[in-house]
N, C-alpha and C positions, 0 to 999 in steps of 0.2 A: 504493500500500500503505500502511496506515495502523500504529500502534504496536501495537495488538492483534494483528497478524499476523506479527510478527518471531518467529523461532525459533532463532537462533543468536547469540552476543555480539554486539553491534552498539553502535557509538558514537552517542549521540543528542544532537544538538546544539538548543537553544530559541535560534532566530534572535535574537528579542525581547530576550533577554538579552543575548545576545552583542553586539547593536548599541547596547543602553544602557551596557554596559561601554566600548566604543569612545567613545561620545559622552561619557561620563564623565571618562574620561582625556584625550581631546583638550581637552575644555572646560578641563581643569584646567591643561593646558600653555598655553593661550592666556591663560589668567589669570594665570598666574606668568611670562608672559612668554618662556617655554621653548619653542625649536624642540623638534618632535616627530618622532622617527625611530625608529618602533615595530618591535620585533623579530619578525620573520616565523616563528621557527623554533617557535612553539607552534601554529602552525594549519597552516603551509605549504600555503596554499591561495589560489592567484590570485582565486577566486571570493570568499571571504574578505576576502581583500586589497581586493577593490574596494568593499565596504562602510567599509573603512579611508578609502580615496582620496575617498569620497564626503563625507568629513568634512574634505577640503581638505589631507589629506597627501599630499604627494609624494617623501619620501623614506623608505627603510627600513632595516633592519638585518637581516642572516642570519648564519648561522653556518658556512656553507661555501661554495666556491667554486661546486660544482654548486647549490645554492641559489640563489646569486646569479645563474646563468646562468638557471635557470628561471624567476625573477620578471623579470630584465632581457628575457625573452622575451615577458614580459605588460604592457612598457610601464614598468616601474620604470627610470627612469634616473639615480637617484641611490641607490646601494646603499654601507653599510658592512658588510664582513665581519668580524663580533666574533670572531675566531680568530687569534691568533697566526698570522702569514704562512708557508704551506708553500711552501718553494722548489721542491719536486717541481711545483708546480701553477703555477710562473712563466708558461710558455705560456698556460695558460688566462687567466690574470690578464692578459696582453698582448691576448688576444683581446676580452675584456670591456671593458679599458681603450681598445679602439680604437673601441667602440659608446657607453658609457655613461661616466658619471660614478663610479668605483669608489675606494674606500678600504679598507685592510687596517692591522692592528694589527702594531706591533711592539715588542720591548723587547729584543730581543737584537742586539748590536752585530755578532756574527758573522754572522747572520742577514742583516741587512740590508746588509752587504758582499756576500754570495753573490747576495742579490736584486739589487743595484746592477748586477751581471755579466749579470743576464738580462732585466731589463725593457726594453723597447723601446718603451712607449707611456706616456702621462702616466699617474700613479697617484697617489692621496692617502695620507698616511701618517699614521696617529694612533699615540702612544706610549702603550702599555698601563701603566696604575699598578695596584699592589697596594694597596687601601686597609685591607686587613685580611682581606681572603679567603683569601690564601694559596694561590692557585691558579696565576696568572702575573702577570706585569707588575713593574714597578718601583715601589720605596717612593719618595716624593716627596722624600725627602732623601738619595737616590742622584744626588747633582747630578753627578758625574763621568760615569755612564753615560748620564744623560739628556743633557749636553752632547754628548757624542761622538756620540749619536745625531742630535741637532741639526745637528752639523758635517757628517755624513755624509748626511743628507736635503738640505741647503743645497747640497752639492757634487753631487748628483746630478742628471743632466741629466733625467730623467724624474720627479725626485720632488716632491711637494709636501707641504709639514708642514700638517696640517690639525687640530692639537690634541692633547688628551689623552683618552682613553678608560678607563673601570673598571667594571667589574662588581661590585657591592657586595654579593656572593653571600652574606657572612657574617648578612645581615640575615636569610636563612631560619632561622635558628637561634635568631631571636627569638620570643616567645611572648607578645607583647604590643604595642601602640601603642607603648607607655612605652620599650620596650627598642630597639624599630625607630628611634625619634625618638632615643635616645642615641646609637645606632649612628650615626646621620645626622649628628648634633653633632658627633663625632669627624670625620667624613667630611668636612665641610665645613670644620671647622677646620685638615683636613690641605690641604684644596683651596686655602683662601686663602693659607695659607704658599708654595701652587707658584704660584699666580698673582702674589704678589709677585715670586716670583724670574723667572718667565717672561713675565709678561703683553706685555712690550716685542716678542717674537717674532712675527714676520709669519704669521698663521694661527692664532694662540693661540686656543683654545676650549676648553671641558671638556663632555664627553658621560659621562652616567654612565646604565647600566640595571640597574635591578631592580624587581619588582613591589612587594615590601613597602614599599621607599622612597618610590616613585614613586607609591604611593596614599596613604600615611599621611603623608609628611613636608609642612612647610608653607615650610618656609625653605630654599629651595636656594640662595641664593649661597655662591659663585661659578660654580655651575652653568649653563651656557646651553643645554645640549640633554639631552632623555633618552629612553631607547629600552629600556622595557620591553615584556616579550611575552607574560608569562603571565597579566596583567591580562584580557587578551580573554576567557578562559574561566575563571580561577580554578580552586580546586581545594579538596581537605580541607586540604592543607598550608597553603595560605593561609589558612582559616578558624582552624587552630591558631596561626597567627602575630598574626592580627587583622585581617589585611588585607581581609577580606571576611563576610559571612554567608552561611549555605547558599543562600539566596534569590539570590546574585550569582552562582553558580556556572552557567555557560551548557550545560555537557556532563556526561551520565552514561553509564555502560556498562550497557546492558539483558542481565542474563545468564539463560540459562533455570534453572530449579531441576530436577535431576534425582536428587536423594536427600533423604531426611529423616532425620534421627538426635534424636529429640525427648529421649531419655534424655543426651544431651549440649546440648540446645537450640542444635543445628546445622542448617543446610541444605547441602546438596552444589550446588554450582552449575557450570555449563559459564563457567568464566570464571578465568583464571588468569595467569602471568606473560606469556605472549605477548598477552595483551590489556591487562593494566595495568601492567607492570614489576614490578621488585622494589622499588619503593620503598618505603620502609617510614615508617609515623609513629609516634610516641609521644605520647600524650594526658597531661595535667597528673596524672593518678592513675596512670599507668605503662603504661597499657593500649597495646600493640603492634599496629599493622592496617596493612592495605592501602588502605582506604577507608571511607567510610560509606554508609549505607543512604537512600535519599530516599524520600519518600512518594508513592506513585503517584496521578495525578489523572486526569481524562478527556483534559486537553489536554497533559498532561506530568508533571510533578512539583513537590513543594514541600516546604520544611524537611525534617528527619529524622527518622527514627524513633530515639527515645531508648535506647541501650544496646545498638546494634545497630553491627556492624563486620565487615569482611571480615577473618577471622581468620587465614588461611593460606592460600597459593597454591603451587602447582607448576606445570607446564609449561600444563595445559589446566584442572586442577581448582581450585577456589575454596571453601574452608568460610567459611559467614558465621554468626555468632554472633547468637543472639536471646535476649531475656530470656522468661520463660514466657509472659508474658501476650501476646505479638507473635508467637509462633513458628507459633502454630496458624493465623493468620490464611493461612499459606503453603501451597500444596501442589506435589507434583511435577506439572510442565508450565507453573506460574506462570512470570511473567518478575519479577526484581528487578532494581531501580536502583540503581547504586552509583555516589556521587561517587568519583571517582578521586583516589589520593594526590597524583600529579603529572600535570596534564592534557598538558603538554608531551610527555612520553614515551608517554601513553597514545594521543593522538594519532598521533603517529609508527607506534605500533605497530598501530594499529586501520584506518591507511589511508585512510577516508573517513567522512563523517557521514551520517546519517540523522536529518533534521530533523523538529522536530515537527508540521511542515505536511506532511511525508510527502515531502520532496524529498530526492535522494540528491545530494550533493557528493562527488566522487570524482576531483578535479584537484589534490590537493597531495600529500598523504603517500605516495599510490600511486604517484608518479614516482620511489620508491625512492632518496630523498637521503640 
């Protein structure tokens, strides 16, 4: 089946763009002397993960124990679960630890004490840091807590300290390369302070993961390993940040036009929150939207229709705004291509990929992670 025969909301993947994004990031990591541990929560596909493996990558990051089990079953033997350890899943961690090299995040002394009672297999522990995202982790100057965690890890029979980890999620609030670099200057300053305090610890290393920073920053000292995920597809959010252009986005959602309201310059599409999520973006002019429209081509898409955007969504409905001179190009029964606001959430919701070459990839999010 080709693109012209689609009749329902479909996540389309341009394989060439995706592979180019993979090569660009792996090449950058290699040139910067960084270990590369890409985050697989974006694509959640063993098929797509093979394209990454072909670039010489042997380790990965995931966001859940279940996701770790999925990729372990597809030959990934060095996996970091970048989520604060869930004590209730300790038995599953033991199962994984008996098969592969597994690492988890800790930042709570209480959680680590509980984990020590339940773990009976070797497991790597990274101390999670909060470098300004304010979601989870310890600040670099919380030395009492960090020291206590290190003491408990050292005394744990099955624990191995494997360094520090941070997700610099506050770079997603930036709206220019300069803002991202400014945030990274602060981040690396904090991490240099951390290194001065703890570099003597066996297993010391620093891993950081966020697509804006890993894409735009050039100075990573003292970071040793990066684990971005969204870079593989990019999205409208990354365009707003300045991490990429529309030409770098590897996925769009094809949605059927089911209604037309020319008096409001709007099209009604089959494509709503169950396809895109409720992730909302705000442009520099204050316009809020859920994605932008791509320009269809014979082989896929390119660029973006100026002034067009996914204005509103409910569960299945979507309302697309068009300028006067563009809306008349579209008719009921057509398909519109929309760059999602956040490709990670969209991929998870859509469950499978339809490539521009006509291939269906349905081995990833469809496992209901």
